[in-house]
C-alpha positions in Angstrom: -52.7 -50.0 -129.4 -53.9 -51.1 -126.0 -50.5 -51.0 -124.3 -50.2 -47.3 -125.2 -53.7 -46.6 -123.8 -52.8 -48.5 -120.6 -49.5 -46.6 -120.3 -51.2 -43.2 -120.8 -53.8 -44.2 -118.1 -51.0 -44.9 -115.6 -49.3 -41.6 -116.4 -52.5 -39.6 -116.0 -53.3 -41.4 -112.7 -49.8 -40.7 -111.5 -50.1 -37.0 -112.5 -53.4 -36.7 -110.7 -51.9 -38.1 -107.5 -49.0 -35.7 -107.8 -51.5 -32.8 -108.0 -53.4 -34.2 -105.1 -50.3 -34.4 -103.0 -48.8 -31.0 -103.9 -51.6 -28.8 -105.3 -49.6 -27.8 -108.3 -48.3 -29.2 -111.6 -45.7 -26.5 -112.3 -42.2 -28.0 -112.6 -40.5 -25.2 -110.8 -42.8 -25.5 -107.8 -43.2 -29.3 -107.6 -39.7 -30.0 -106.3 -40.3 -28.0 -103.1 -43.5 -29.9 -102.4 -42.4 -33.4 -103.2 -41.6 -35.4 -100.1 -40.8 -39.1 -99.4 -44.3 -39.8 -98.2 -46.4 -42.7 -99.3 -48.6 -40.8 -101.8 -45.7 -39.1 -103.7 -43.9 -42.4 -103.9 -47.0 -44.2 -105.2 -47.5 -41.4 -107.7 -43.9 -41.8 -108.9 -44.3 -45.6 -109.3 -47.3 -45.0 -111.5 -45.4 -42.4 -113.6 -42.4 -44.6 -113.8 -44.6 -47.6 -115.0 -46.2 -45.3 -117.6 -42.9 -44.1 -119.0 -41.4 -47.6 -118.8 -44.2 -49.0 -121.0 -43.5 -46.3 -123.7 -39.8 -46.8 -123.8 -39.9 -50.6 -123.4 -38.2 -51.1 -120.0 -38.3 -54.6 -118.6 -40.8 -55.9 -117.4 -43.0 -53.5 -119.4 -41.5 -54.6 -122.7 -43.7 -57.5 -123.7 -45.5 -55.6 -126.4 -42.4 -54.5 -128.2 -41.3 -57.5 -130.3 -44.9 -58.3 -131.5 -45.6 -54.8 -132.5 -42.2 -54.4 -134.2 -42.8 -57.6 -136.2 -46.4 -57.0 -137.1 -46.4 -53.3 -137.9 -45.1 -51.9 -141.2 -41.4 -51.0 -141.0 -42.2 -47.2 -141.2 -44.4 -47.5 -138.1 -41.8 -49.7 -136.4 -39.1 -47.1 -137.1 -41.3 -44.3 -135.6 -41.9 -46.3 -132.5 -38.3 -47.3 -132.1 -36.7 -43.9 -132.6 -39.0 -40.8 -132.5 -41.5 -42.1 -129.9 -38.9 -43.4 -127.5 -36.5 -40.5 -128.0 -39.2 -37.9 -127.2 -40.4 -39.8 -124.1 -36.9 -40.2 -122.8 -36.3 -36.4 -122.9 -39.5 -35.9 -120.9 -38.6 -38.7 -118.5 -35.2 -37.2 -117.8 -36.7 -33.8 -117.2 -39.3 -35.2 -114.8 -36.7 -37.1 -112.8 -34.1 -34.3 -112.6 -36.6 -31.5 -111.7 -39.9 -32.8 -110.3 -38.6 -35.8 -108.4 -35.1 -34.5 -107.6 -35.9 -34.7 -103.8 -36.6 -38.4 -104.2 -33.4 -39.2 -106.1 -32.3 -41.8 -103.7 -35.6 -43.7 -104.2 -35.7 -43.6 -107.9 -32.0 -44.4 -108.2 -32.6 -47.8 -106.6 -35.6 -48.4 -108.9 -33.6 -47.5 -112.0 -30.6 -49.6 -110.8 -32.8 -52.8 -110.8 -34.7 -51.9 -114.0 -31.5 -51.1 -116.0 -29.8 -54.4 -115.2 -33.0 -56.4 -116.0 -33.5 -54.5 -119.2 -30.0 -54.9 -120.5 -29.8 -58.6 -119.6 -33.2 -59.7 -120.9 -32.9 -57.5 -124.0 -29.5 -59.1 -124.9 -30.5 -62.7 -124.1 -33.7 -62.6 -126.1 -32.0 -60.9 -129.0 -29.7 -63.9 -129.3 -32.7 -66.2 -130.0 -34.4 -64.1 -132.7 -34.6 -65.2 -136.3 -36.8 -62.4 -137.5 -34.8 -59.3 -138.2 -37.5 -56.9 -136.9 -37.9 -58.9 -133.7 -34.1 -58.9 -133.4 -34.0 -55.1 -133.7 -36.9 -54.9 -131.1 -34.9 -56.7 -128.4 -31.8 -54.8 -129.5 -33.7 -51.5 -128.8 -34.7 -52.8 -125.4 -31.1 -53.5 -124.5 -30.2 -50.0 -125.7 -32.8 -48.5 -123.3 -31.1 -50.4 -120.5 -27.8 -48.6 -121.2 -29.6 -45.3 -121.3 -31.1 -46.0 -117.8 -27.5 -46.6 -116.6 -26.6 -43.1 -117.8 -29.7 -41.6 -116.2 -28.7 -43.0 -112.8 -25.7 -40.6 -112.9 -28.1 -37.7 -112.1 -25.6 -35.0 -113.2 -24.8 -32.7 -116.0 -22.7 -35.5 -117.6 -25.7 -37.8 -117.3 -28.0 -35.3 -119.2 -25.4 -34.8 -121.9 -24.6 -38.5 -122.3 -28.3 -39.4 -122.6 -29.0 -36.7 -125.2 -25.8 -37.6 -127.1 -26.7 -41.3 -127.1 -30.3 -40.7 -128.2 -28.9 -38.7 -131.2 -26.6 -41.7 -132.1 -29.5 -44.1 -131.5 -31.6 -42.2 -134.0 -28.9 -42.4 -136.7 -28.1 -46.1 -136.1 -31.6 -47.4 -135.8 -32.9 -45.4 -138.8 -30.0 -46.7 -140.9 -30.7 -50.3 -139.9 -34.5 -50.0 -140.4 -34.0 -48.3 -143.7 -32.2 -51.3 -145.1 -34.7 -53.7 -143.6 -37.6 -51.6 -144.9 -36.2 -51.7 -148.5 -35.6 -55.4 -148.4 -39.0 -56.1 -146.8 -41.0 -54.0 -149.2 -39.3 -55.3 -152.4 -38.8 -59.0 -151.5 -41.0 -59.6 -148.4 -38.1 -61.4 -146.7 -37.5 -60.6 -143.0 -35.6 -63.5 -141.6 -32.0 -63.2 -140.4 -31.1 -66.2 -142.6 -32.3 -64.2 -145.7 -29.4 -61.9 -145.3 -26.8 -64.6 -145.9 -24.7 -63.6 -148.9 -26.3 -60.2 -148.9 -23.0 -58.5 -149.6 -22.5 -60.3 -153.0 -25.7 -58.8 -154.4 -26.1 -55.6 -152.4 -22.7 -54.3 -151.2 -23.9 -50.7 -150.5 -26.9 -51.8 -148.4 -24.6 -54.3 -146.7 -22.2 -51.7 -145.5 -25.0 -49.4 -144.4 -26.5 -52.2 -142.3 -23.1 -53.2 -141.0 -22.1 -49.7 -139.9 -25.5 -49.3 -138.1 -25.1 -52.7 -136.3 -21.5 -51.8 -135.3 -22.8 -48.5 -133.8 -25.6 -50.3 -131.9 -23.1 -52.8 -130.6 -20.6 -50.1 -129.6 -17.8 -51.1 -131.8 -15.1 -48.3 -132.2 -14.7 -45.9 -134.0 -18.5 -45.7 -134.6 -20.5 -43.2 -132.6 -22.2 -46.0 -130.6 -18.9 -46.8 -128.8 -18.5 -43.3 -127.6 -22.2 -43.0 -126.7 -22.1 -46.1 -124.5 -18.7 -45.0 -123.0 -20.2 -41.7 -121.8 -23.3 -43.5 -120.5 -21.1 -45.9 -118.4 -19.0 -43.0 -117.2 -22.1 -41.2 -116.1 -23.4 -44.2 -114.2 -19.9 -44.6 -112.6 -20.3 -41.2 -111.2 -22.4 -42.7 -108.4 -19.7 -45.2 -107.6 -21.9 -48.2 -108.2 -19.4 -50.4 -110.0 -21.6 -53.4 -109.9 -24.0 -51.8 -112.3 -21.2 -50.6 -114.6 -19.6 -54.1 -114.6 -22.9 -55.8 -115.5 -23.5 -53.3 -118.3 -19.9 -53.7 -119.6 -20.2 -57.5 -119.6 -23.5 -57.3 -121.5 -21.8 -55.2 -124.2 -19.6 -58.2 -124.8 -22.7 -60.4 -125.1 -24.3 -58.0 -127.5 -21.2 -58.3 -129.8 -22.2 -61.9 -130.5 -25.6 -61.3 -131.8 -24.8 -58.2 -133.8 -21.7 -59.8 -135.4 -23.9 -62.9 -136.2 -25.8 -60.7 -138.6 -22.6 -59.3 -140.0 -21.2 -62.8 -140.5 -24.3 -63.8 -142.4 -24.0 -60.8 -144.6 -20.4 -61.1 -145.6 -19.3 -64.7 -145.0 -22.3 -67.2 -145.2 -23.4 -68.7 -148.5 -27.0 -68.6 -149.7 -28.5 -70.6 -152.5 -31.2 -68.0 -152.9 -29.7 -64.7 -151.9 -31.7 -61.5 -152.0 -31.5 -60.1 -155.5 -29.9 -56.8 -156.3 -32.1 -53.9 -155.1 -32.3 -50.5 -156.7 -32.1 -47.8 -154.0 -34.5 -44.9 -154.7 -33.1 -41.4 -154.4 -34.8 -40.4 -151.1 -33.9 -43.6 -149.2 -30.4 -43.4 -150.6 -30.1 -39.8 -149.2 -31.6 -40.8 -145.9 -29.1 -43.7 -145.5 -26.2 -41.5 -146.5 -27.2 -38.9 -143.8 -27.5 -41.7 -141.2 -24.2 -43.3 -142.0 -22.5 -39.9 -142.0 -24.1 -39.1 -138.7 -22.9 -42.3 -137.2 -19.3 -41.6 -138.3 -19.1 -37.9 -137.8 -20.9 -37.9 -134.4 -18.3 -40.4 -133.1 -15.2 -38.8 -134.6 -16.1 -35.2 -134.0 -15.7 -34.2 -130.3 -17.4 -30.8 -131.0 -20.9 -32.4 -131.1 -20.6 -33.9 -127.6 -19.0 -30.8 -126.3 -21.8 -28.6 -127.6 -24.5 -30.9 -126.1 -22.5 -30.9 -122.8 -22.5 -27.1 -122.8 -26.2 -26.9 -123.4 -26.8 -29.3 -120.4 -25.8 -26.5 -118.0 -29.2 -25.1 -118.4 -31.1 -28.3 -118.0 
């Protein structure tokens, strides 16, 4: 993929400039050498652009929907969950350790990028008719909420990001699991194809609905608590404009997520998707994801444990 090569090139160029400016690449030593000079700032911009490409931050998101639609669902699931999750952990570590002396600079950058990412991800998700493109723009909007949490730059921020990524893994894999099964058996990937889905596939309908509710942040699913902690983290900086924009965009997201749920349970379809047999391993995977969505949200121990681990991060 050309975008991945380009993003890797930006990252490597930024890393080389960091080394040129500081003479070291050791995380524990870099913070004492990083200053607000032009070269470190330019290096950070390149690094930020490279990370932004990989996690689909606006305006570096243009590849996402086309790749999600054109790739096999298994590849799409990997890019959406595993790839983004791993890059996010590295990104947070770099921000909070290497570029901690430049926190004021990168906070302003993330402030703008988070608002653009949430807004554009939501607005474009409303317009999608292909279920994979819909989930692509949904994932872009979710990254925007994660950026809001990252701006908190605190122990709460670290814990909320890790907690939300865990929830995001369960929710997205559950949704893509249903989409993958439907696509592989029937070849149907349009949102309209899911009209009347509940009448023929009640189990798959509930799995997809719970996943969508979690992505939307509907209580008592884990997604609600995940977004709540992200917003609380962002509010720690006192920037209530950012929190207000994010909260209002949560309301917008309810519309397009519930549009899918409405099609599944309420809309009629002359040619509904036929009843699909669920193989044993996909059934187990969906059960684990749904259980994760529910248990992670209703069990406070999981967040408390992640929060306690973040002391050492």
